[in-house]
N, C-alpha and C positions, 0 to 999 in steps of 0.2 A: 616631149619628155626631157628631163634634165639628165645630163651625162653623169655617170658615176664618177666620184672623185678618184683620181689616180694616186695611190700611196707613194709611188716613186716620185711623182711631181712634187708632192708635199715635202718629202724628205729632201729633194733637191732645193726647194724654196727655203727650207729651214737652214740647210747647210750654206746656201748662198748668203743669206742674211747674217749668219754667224761669222762667215769669212769676211764679209764687208765690215762688220762691226770691229773685228780684230784688226783689220787693216787701218780703219780710222783711228783706233786707240794707239796702235803702234806708231803711225805716222805723227800723231800729235806729240807724244812723249819723246820720241827720238829727235824730232826737230826742235822741240822746246828745250830739251836738255842740251842740245848742241849749241843753241843760241844763247843760253843762260848758264855760263860756266860756274857761277857761284852756286846755283841750284844743283848743278851736276856734282859739285864737290860735296855739298851737304848730303847728297844721296849715297855717297861712297864711290863715285866714279872718279878715276884719275884724269880723265880727259879735260876737265875744266880747271884743274889746280893751278894756282898762281895767276889767275885771270879774274878781272872784275866785270868784264862784259861791257856792253853799250848802255848808255843812259840818255840817248837823244830822243827827241820827239818822233823823229822818223822811225827809229827802232821800235819805240813803244807802239806807234801806229801800225807797223807791220805785224807786230805780235797780236794786236787786237784783230786785225784783218784775218789773220790765220785762225784765231779763236772763233771768229764768226763763221768762217768757212767750215771749221770742224763741227760747229754746232749744227749748221745746215746739213752736213754729211750725216751726223747722228740722226737727225730728224727725218732723213730720207729712208731710214731702215725701219722696217716693221718690227716693233718690240714684241709682237706676238710670237715671233720665231726665234727669240733669244733664250738661252739657257738661264736658269736662276742665278748662276754666278755672273753671267753677263749683265743681267738686270742690275745687280749691285754696282758694277762698274759703270753702267749707263747712267744711273742716278748720280754717282759720285763725280764723273767727269762733266756731266751736264751742270751740276752745281758749281764746280770749279770754273767752268767757262763762263757761266752767267755772272759769277762774282767778278771775274776779271773784266768782263765787258761793261758791267754796271759801274765799277769803280772808274774805268776810263771815261765812260760817257758823262759821269758827274765831275770829271776833271780832277780826280784825286792826284794825278801826277803833277798838276799845276799848283797844288796847295799843300803837298806833303814833303816837308824838309827833313826827311829821315835818312839821307845819304850817309851822314856821319855814323849813325848806328849801323848801317849796312856794312860799312868799311870796318868798323871796330869789331863787329861780330865775326867776320871772316878772318881777321887778324888773330883774334882770340882762339878761333877754331884751330888755326895752324899752331899757335903756341901750345895748345893742349895736345896736339898731335906729336909735338917734340918729345914728349915723355916716352913714346914708342918708336918714333922714326925721326931722329934728329936731323939727318942729312936731307931728307925729303922736306921737312918743315922749314929748314933753313933756306932751301932753294925757293920754295913757294913764297915765303915771307918777303924775300928780296924782290921777286918779280911783282908781288902785290904792291909793295911800297913804291916801286917804280911807276906803277899804273895809277896810283891814287890821284895825282894832280889832274890827269886827263878825265878820270871818272867823275870827280867832284865838279869840275868845270862844266861837263855835260849835264850833270844833275842840276846844277844851279841855273843853267840856260833854259830849262823847261818850267821853272817855277815862276808864277805870276803874283799871286796873293796868298802867302802861306797862312795856314791855320794858326791862330794866335796861341792856342794851348800847345800845339806841336812846336811852335817857335820857342816857347819856354822850355819844353822838353829838350829840344835841340841845343838850347843855350846851356842847360845842365850837362848834356852829353859832351859839349865842347869843353866846358870847364873841367870835366873829369877825364877828358881824353889824354891829358898829359901823363896820367898814371900808367896807361897802357904803353905809351911811347917810352916812358921810363923803363917799363918792364922789358921792352924790346932792346933798349940800350944794354941792360944787364944781360939779356939773352945772347946778344951778339958779341959781348966781351971784347972791347977795344978793336973792333973791326971798322977802320976808317970809312970804307966804302958803304957799309951798312949805316953808319952814323950819319953820313951825308944824305942817304936815302930817307932816313928818319927825319932829318932836319927839313928836307924839302916837303915831306908829307905833312909835317907840323904846319908849315907855311900854307900848304893847300887847305888844311883844316881851317886855319885862321881866315883865309880868303873866302871860303864857303860860308863860314859863320858871319863874317861881315857883310857878305852879299845878301844873305837871307835877312839879316837885321835891317838892311837898307830898303827892302821891299815893303810896300804898303800891305799890312796884313789883311786877311779876309775878314768878312763880317763874323761876329761872334756865333759860335755853334755850327760853323761850316762842316765840321767833322761829322755831324749827325746824318744818318741815312734817311730819316723821316719814317713815318709809320708804314708806308707802302713798301719801302725798301727793307725795313726790318722784318715785316711780315714774310717777305720772300725769303729772307735768310732763315727764318724759323722753319719754313717749309723745306728749303733746299739744303741747308747746312745741318739743321737739327733733326730733320725728318719728321717734324711734328705737325699735326693738323689743327693745333690750337690757334685761336685768334689771340691778338695781343691783350685784349681785355680778359680773356680766360687765363692767360699766363699771369697777369697781374693779380687776379683773384686767387689763383693757385699759390702765388708767392706769399701773399698776406696770410693765407690759411696755414702755410708751412711755417711762417714766422711765429704764428701763435702756437702751433703744435710743438715745434722744436723748443720754443721759449718755455712752454709749460713743462716739458720734459726736463729741461735744464734747471728750472727752478725747483722741481721736485727732487732732482739729484743733489742739488746744492743743500737742501734741507737736511739730507743725511749726514752732512759734514758739520752741522751746527747752525743754530738759529741766527738769522741775520747776516750770514756770510754769502756774498755773491761769488760768481764764477771767477772774476778777476782776482778777488782776494784769496780764494782757495788755491788757484793756480800759482799766484805770486808766492804764497807761503810754501807750496810744494817745491817751487823752483829754488827758493832760498835755502831750503833744507836739503837740496840735491847736491851731494858731494861725491862725484864719481872717483873711484879708487884707481881705475885704469887710465892710461894715456888716452886722449880722445880718439886718436886714430885706431888704437887697439879696441876701444869700446865700440866704435862704429863697425869694425870688422866682426867683433863678437856678436853684436846685435843683428847685423845683417845675416850672419849664419844662423843665429838663434831664431829669428822670425821666419826665415825660409824653412828651417827644420820643423818649426811649429806648424806651419801651413801644410807641409808635406805629411807630417804625422796626423794632422786632422783630416787628411784626404780632401782638402778644399779645392785644389787645382793641380793640374799636371804641369810640371816644369819642362820647358822645351829643351831639346838637346841642341848641341852645336851652338851654345851661347855661354859666355862667361861674364862675370861682373868683377871688376877690380876696384877695391876701395883704396883710394890714394889721398895722401895729404897734398893740399895745394902747394906748389913750389913757392919758395919764399918770394921770388920776384913777381908772382901773380896774386899774392895774398890780398892785396887791396882791391882786386877786381872781382872777388867772389863774396857771396853771402856766407852764412855759417856752413851750409852744405848744398851741393848741387849735383844733378845727374846729367851726364852727357851720353846721349843715346848713340848707338852705331848707325851708320848710314843705312837707309832702307835697302839699298842695292849692294852694300858692302859684303864681300865674301866672309870677312871675319866679323862675327856678331859679338863684339866685346863692348860692353857698356862701362863707363867710368863713374864711380860715385866719389865725388870730390869732398874732402873734409877740410875745412879752413879753421885751423886752431890759432886764432889771433891772440890767445893767451901767451903764446911764445914770443910775441912782440912786446909784452909788458914786463915791467920790472918788479913791482910789488905783488905780494900774494893776493891782496884785495883786488887788484886790477886783473890778475890772472883768473881769479875766481869769478869775477863779473863776466869775463868773456866766456868762460866755460858754461856759465848759466844760460847763455844764449842757445845752447844745444839741448836744453831741457826738453824732455818728451821725444827723444830721438828714435825711440822704437816705432812710434807712429810715423816719423819721418822716413825711417827705413822701409816700413810697409808701403808708404805712399810712393817713394822714389825707386826703390829696388825690388824686393820680392814681397808680395806678388804684384807690385804696382807698375810704374812706368816701364822698368826694365823688362820684366817678364812679359808684359803685354806687347811692347814694341818688338822685342826679339821674336815673339810668336808671330806677330803680324809680318815681320820682315822675312819670314820663311814661307810665306804663303806661295803656293805654286803659280798663281797668276801674278806675274812680275809687276805689272803696273798697279795692282791693288795695294802694294806696299807704299805707294806714294800718296795715297789718300789718307788724311788724318783729320777726323772730325772731333772737335773738342767735347761734344756731348758724350762721345764714347770714351776717349782716353782720360778725360778729367772725371767723368762719371765713374769710370773703373777705379781710379785711385781713391775716391771717396767711398766706394763700395769696399775696397780693401781695408780702409780705416774702420768701417763699420764691422767687418768680419773680425778684426782684432778684438773689438769689444764683445761681439756676439759669441765668439768662440773662446772668450776669456783667456786670450793669449798673453795678456799683461795683467798681473795681479795688483798693479798700483791702484789705490783707492780713488785717485783723481782722474783716471784715464777716460772714463765715460764723460766726466765734466768737460775735459778738454775737447773731446771729440764732438760733443753737443755744442760747445762754445764756438768751435770752428764751423760747425754746420750752420749755425745761426748766421754767421758772417756770409756764408755762401748763399743762404736764402735771401738776404738783403741785396746781394749782388744782382739778383734777378730784377728787383725793383729799380735799382740805380741804372743798370744796363738799359732796361726798357725805356725809362723816362729820359735818359740822356739822348738816346738815339731817335726818340720821337719828339724831341725838343720840349717835353713837359718840364724837364729840369735844365737849368743852365749848369755850367761847370761848377759854379760856386754853390748852387743848391745841392748838387750831387755830393760835394765835399761835406756840406752841412748835414746831409742825411747820414753819412758814415759816422760823423762826430756824435750826432744826437742819438742814433739807435745802437751804435756799437762801442761808443766811448773812445773812438780813435782820436789821436792827436791830429791837428790840422795837417802836419807834414805827412803822417802815415796815410790819412784819408786822401790827400792829393796824390801821393804815389800810387795808390790803388786806382783812383779815378783816371789818372793819366793814361794808363794802358786800356782802360775801358773805352776811352774815346776813339782809339785806333783799331779796336777789335770788336765790332758790333756782333752781338750774339754769343760771343765766347764767354764773358763773365756769367751769363745766365746758364750756360751749358753745364757748369759744375753740378749744381744741385738738380737741375732737370735731368741730367744723365744719371745721377744717383737714384732718382725716383723711377726712371725707366728701368733700371736694373732691378729695383725692388718689385716693380709691377710684373716684370717677366719672371722673377723668382716665384711670385705668388701663382702665376699661371702654370709654370712648368714644374716647380718642386711640390707645391701644395696641390695643384690641379692634376698633374700627371705622375707625381711620385718620383721625379728625378732626384738623384742625390745632389749634394752641393757641388761635388767634383764634376759630375756630368753637366750640370748647369753652367758652371764657370768655364769648363773646357769648350762647351758649345758656344758660349758667348764670345770668347776671344779667338775663335778659330777662323773667322771670316775677314780679319783685318780690322781697321779702325773706322768703322762706319756706324751711322745712326742705328740704334736698337730697333726702331720701327721697320727699317728696311730688312733687317735680319728676320724679324718676326713675319714679315709679309712674304719673303721669298725662300727662306731657308729652314723653316720649321717642318719637320717630317710629319 
């Protein structure tokens, strides 16, 4: 006869597995953040500030060995005995570890010349901090500048055959780096010691640039993951069980559907007028009466109030959003508007919505008007970046009770969410502008084509040049704009396709939960953003009541 199962033993086994899982999770993130000061700084911890960390092959190898050890530890724990919340973290950390290991095994460290970008980004991060904490930012900037030559020398030492597309990007970064160093000179205001540090850092940038250019480049398309690698990313990063062929079929179907909707909407504005013409006409006719900074503040409050009044989503407590004008010395470093999120582990959850009014740098009214026109459609921008877009979603995620959950950020969710917010602006009729749906559909079509380009680039069906031509042919992009778009596609496999696939995932879940179960829009959105920034399929599998 079989022995009766002992409930006490079962509970002990569950608790043991749960404790082991938490131990693996804690050990990985605590050691990783301690070893990577820049990552720690971005998460909001003070422990890494003013440091660039190591960039040697020995350091990278140790990090991968630790990642492999962590993965083995995870796989030694029975998933049957984990809680639903732990299952979400299990999938997320497993995806993170596999991506790091895979990139190392394919030698990305030996062909990725992105060290200049890494340095410029952390310097810009500290410049932005100076608006709230000048003394702290000043201290951190000086120690970072002092560390740049060592960091870039180490980074250069592990490069072998740099990816040619990324070399070109690095070249552009180097050519534009002077503007940030100029901003630093203005920031430090006649500080001889700081000026010397900046001068030495400039020289280090030049040495790194020359060193990369002297290396024999890798063969064309080295950036590509290949079909097998991209399929793993689709499963691990996007949480989807689609094959690549199914994703391509889905993309072309969406291109036809969205294109048809766009053409129908354009017909309402007059025969023979396409989306570009209608949007260009509306932009030309747009003459805001308010100062741009005031206008952004008004629209941010207005769109937040409209979503609250519509009972579309609950706004998190203990968060603030500040709308600020880009300081004069940083104007040349920003696009028209940009959002800076608070660190995932930062105590103060304050986001900054930067507004760059380049019209103030112009002299004639025509030039000022031309610059202001670049901000056309800013209500959609506010919904995407601020409320209820990135700011609301990330500050909600950053208050999740599971500490490490806040460090997982899957594009299929956070970019899918922002496109969902844009769709809600149209569906809830929060903007009476006659062109708003045309602009939203026009941008949606762009995101649909991203799926095709991302897929074909990473599976080597498209060369870089063919990807650029696709954007020019199907979206009317200039060559320069198409290249700028494709450049970041090459370095972020699976992310470009995540925008529209995430938007579709939200729509699919809305159909299941609002239409199928009778949930309100607010209940649906609150449920969706309450678990962090994870693939929708995981939430559906483990968190649906």
